[in-house]
N, C-alpha and C positions, 0 to 999 in steps of 0.2 A: 659227269658234268652236271647232271640233274641235281646231284648232291650239292654242288657248288652254287647252283642257282637257288636252291632251297636255303642254304646257309646265308647267301647274300640277301635273300628276301627277309629272312629272320633278322639279320643285322640291320636292314633298312627299317624294319618295323620297330626294332628296339631304339634306333636313332630317332625315328619319328615320334615315338612315345616319350623319349627324353626331351625332345624339342617341345612337345605338347605340354609336358610337365613344367618346363621352364616358362612357357608362355602363360600357363595358368598361374604359376607362382608369381610371375611379374604382374599379372592382372590383379591378383590378391593383394600384393604389396601396394600397388597403385591405388586400389580401392581403400585399403586401410589408411594410406596417407591422405587421400582425399576426404575420408570420413573424419579424420583427426583435424584437418584444416577446417572442414565445415563446422565441427563442434567448437573449435576455437573462435571462428568468426561469429557463430551464434552466441557464444558466451560474451564476446566483446559487445555485440549489439544489445544483448540483454543488460549488460552493465551500463552502457550508455543510456538505454531507455530507463533503467532503474534510477540512474543519477538525475536524468531530466525530470522524471515524475517526482522524485524526492524534493528537488529544488522548487518545482511548482507547488508541491504540498506545503513546503516551508514558507513560500511566498504567500500563499492563501492563508496559512495559519497566522502569519504576522499581520496580514491585513485584517483578518477577523478579530484577532486579539486586540488590535487597536480600537476597533469598533466596540469590542466587549468592554474595554476600560471606559470608554465614553458612555456606554449604555449603563454601566454600573454607577458612574457618577451621576448621571441623569436620574436613575432610580433612587439614589440616596437623597438627592435634592427633593424629589417628589415625596419621598417617604417623610423627610423632615418637615415639609410643608403640611402634610396630612396630620402628622403628630401634633404640630403646633395648632392647627385648626381644631383638632379634637380636644386638646387641653383648654383652649379658649372656650369651646362650647361647653365642656364639663365645668369649667369654673363659673360660667354664667348660670348653668342649670343647677349646680350644686347648692347655690344659695337658695334657690326656689325650693329645691327638694328638702333642704334643712328646715326652711320655714314651714313647709307643709307637714313635715314629721313632728315638729314641735307643736303645731296646731292640733294634729290628730292625737298626740300624746296628752295634751292638756284637756281635750274633750273627754277623754275616758276617765 
């Protein structure tokens, strides 16, 4: 009879071990599934965030490029005015410079 109890005890241990392996296996599968879901959710959130940031960037880029065009036009107008003023100043002084050069050349 003791042999039967020993065999029954071993059988119970084997059964408990198998049940424990099934529980551990189920827990691993659940963990793997949850990790996969978490990764997918994180990727979706990252994609949404990336899309949002990209749209904000494009919006700011379009706003600043509009300002850039107006700034370029303003700079062109200012440059043209400065060139015109320089030409006028040079044309006025060039006559004086030419007269002085002729005067100095004739003195020598």
